Every structure is written in structure tokens, then in C-alpha cells.
PASE-782275 format. One record per residue (C-alpha): residue number from 1; residue in one letter; x, z, y. Coordinates in steps of 0.25 Angstrom, whole numbers. Example, Ala and Ser with C-alpha at 12.3 -4.5 7.8 and 13.67 -1.06 7.14 Angstrom:
<pts>
(pt 1, a, (49, 31, -18));
(pt 2, s, (55, 29, -4));
</pts>
This chain:
<pts>
(pt 1, x, (0, 1, 0));
(pt 2, x, (5, -3, 14));
(pt 3, x, (9, 7, 24));
(pt 4, x, (-4, 1, 32));
(pt 5, x, (-13, 3, 20));
(pt 6, x, (-8, 17, 18));
(pt 7, x, (-8, 21, 32));
(pt 8, x, (-25, 15, 33));
(pt 9, x, (-27, 24, 22));
(pt 10, x, (-21, 35, 27));
(pt 11, x, (-30, 33, 41));
(pt 12, x, (-43, 31, 32));
(pt 13, x, (-41, 46, 25));
(pt 14, x, (-39, 50, 38));
(pt 15, x, (-52, 43, 44));
(pt 16, x, (-60, 51, 33));
(pt 17, x, (-55, 62, 35));
(pt 18, x, (-60, 62, 50));
(pt 19, x, (-72, 57, 44));
(pt 20, x, (-75, 68, 35));
(pt 21, x, (-70, 79, 46));
(pt 22, x, (-80, 73, 56));
(pt 23, x, (-89, 76, 43));
(pt 24, x, (-93, 60, 46));
(pt 25, x, (-88, 56, 31));
(pt 26, x, (-102, 53, 21));
(pt 27, x, (-104, 59, 7));
(pt 28, x, (-113, 48, 4));
(pt 29, x, (-111, 33, 8));
(pt 30, x, (-122, 24, 14));
(pt 31, x, (-131, 15, 6));
(pt 32, x, (-124, 2, -1));
(pt 33, x, (-134, -5, 8));
(pt 34, x, (-127, 1, 19));
(pt 35, x, (-114, 1, 18));
(pt 36, x, (-117, -13, 13));
(pt 37, x, (-121, -18, 28));
(pt 38, x, (-117, -31, 33));
(pt 39, x, (-117, -25, 48));
(pt 40, x, (-102, -24, 55));
(pt 41, x, (-100, -9, 51));
(pt 42, x, (-112, -9, 44));
(pt 43, x, (-120, -4, 58));
(pt 44, x, (-132, -7, 53));
(pt 45, x, (-130, 2, 43));
(pt 46, x, (-119, 12, 45));
(pt 47, x, (-114, 23, 54));
(pt 48, x, (-101, 21, 59));
(pt 49, x, (-96, 32, 51));
(pt 50, x, (-102, 27, 38));
(pt 51, x, (-97, 12, 40));
(pt 52, x, (-81, 19, 42));
(pt 53, x, (-84, 28, 30));
(pt 54, x, (-91, 19, 19));
(pt 55, x, (-84, 5, 23));
(pt 56, x, (-74, 5, 34));
(pt 57, x, (-66, 16, 26));
(pt 58, x, (-67, 11, 12));
(pt 59, x, (-64, -3, 14));
(pt 60, x, (-51, 1, 22));
(pt 61, x, (-48, 11, 11));
(pt 62, x, (-51, -1, 1));
(pt 63, x, (-40, -9, 8));
(pt 64, x, (-30, 1, 7));
(pt 65, x, (-33, 3, -5));
(pt 66, x, (-31, -11, -10));
(pt 67, x, (-22, -14, 0));
(pt 68, x, (-30, -25, 6));
(pt 69, x, (-30, -32, 19));
(pt 70, x, (-32, -21, 30));
(pt 71, x, (-42, -25, 42));
(pt 72, x, (-32, -31, 53));
(pt 73, x, (-41, -26, 64));
(pt 74, x, (-51, -12, 64));
(pt 75, x, (-56, -5, 77));
(pt 76, x, (-64, 6, 71));
(pt 77, x, (-61, 17, 81));
(pt 78, x, (-68, 13, 92));
(pt 79, x, (-80, 11, 83));
(pt 80, x, (-80, 24, 79));
(pt 81, x, (-75, 29, 94));
(pt 82, x, (-88, 23, 98));
(pt 83, x, (-97, 27, 86));
(pt 84, x, (-93, 42, 88));
(pt 85, x, (-94, 43, 104));
(pt 86, x, (-108, 48, 104));
(pt 87, x, (-105, 58, 94));
(pt 88, x, (-98, 71, 98));
(pt 89, x, (-90, 70, 85));
(pt 90, x, (-73, 74, 84));
(pt 91, x, (-72, 60, 80));
(pt 92, x, (-56, 60, 87));
(pt 93, x, (-50, 61, 74));
(pt 94, x, (-59, 50, 68));
(pt 95, x, (-58, 41, 78));
(pt 96, x, (-40, 42, 77));
(pt 97, x, (-41, 40, 62));
(pt 98, x, (-49, 27, 66));
(pt 99, x, (-40, 22, 76));
(pt 100, x, (-29, 25, 68));
(pt 101, x, (-35, 14, 56));
(pt 102, x, (-39, 5, 68));
(pt 103, x, (-23, 5, 72));
(pt 104, x, (-17, 1, 58));
(pt 105, x, (-29, -7, 55));
(pt 106, x, (-25, -15, 69));
(pt 107, x, (-9, -16, 65));
</pts>
């Protein structure tokens, strides 16, 4: 596994930890229908947090494990900042981790 894959794997662990710390991690996945949305970010069936947990993170984990080609661009942190803006959650750590994944994938 390349250095970039290892770095991404480590950040994915940190993103999950930050989500768990904020109690955003869900024990049960959404329905198969909700996960099969054909809309960008499954916006019509999932919340941002669900999309992050059940689609984004697993897809990147799969690419890391298979040593597949990682995305060449990612800008997930600004989406998270916008999503969490109206909420009173201490999401600073999560945003930092998402910025780390953006930086790694944009290199």
C-alpha cells in the first residue's frame, strides 16, 4: 500500500472517531433504497452525516484496501461546514479531519 493510501486510511479512522465523539455515528444503516439514490450525495434520501458514514467513508475504505485509484479531487470540508453551520455542535475536530482528507486527495 502506498504512503497516500496509508495516510487516507488513517484520516478515515480519525473521521469516524470524530463522528462517534459527536454521537453522529449511527448503528443502523439507512434502507437499501435510500442508499441506492442516484442523486449527488444521495441528497434526496440521506442526511449529509448518513452519506458520509454509509457511502463516502466505505467507498474510500474500499479504494484504500484494494489499492485502487483514489479520487483526484475532494472538497468535502466546505460541505460539512455548511451543513453544520446552523447547528450548535462542536464539530471543529470533524471539520479538521475532513480538511485533511481534502488536502490528501487534492495532492
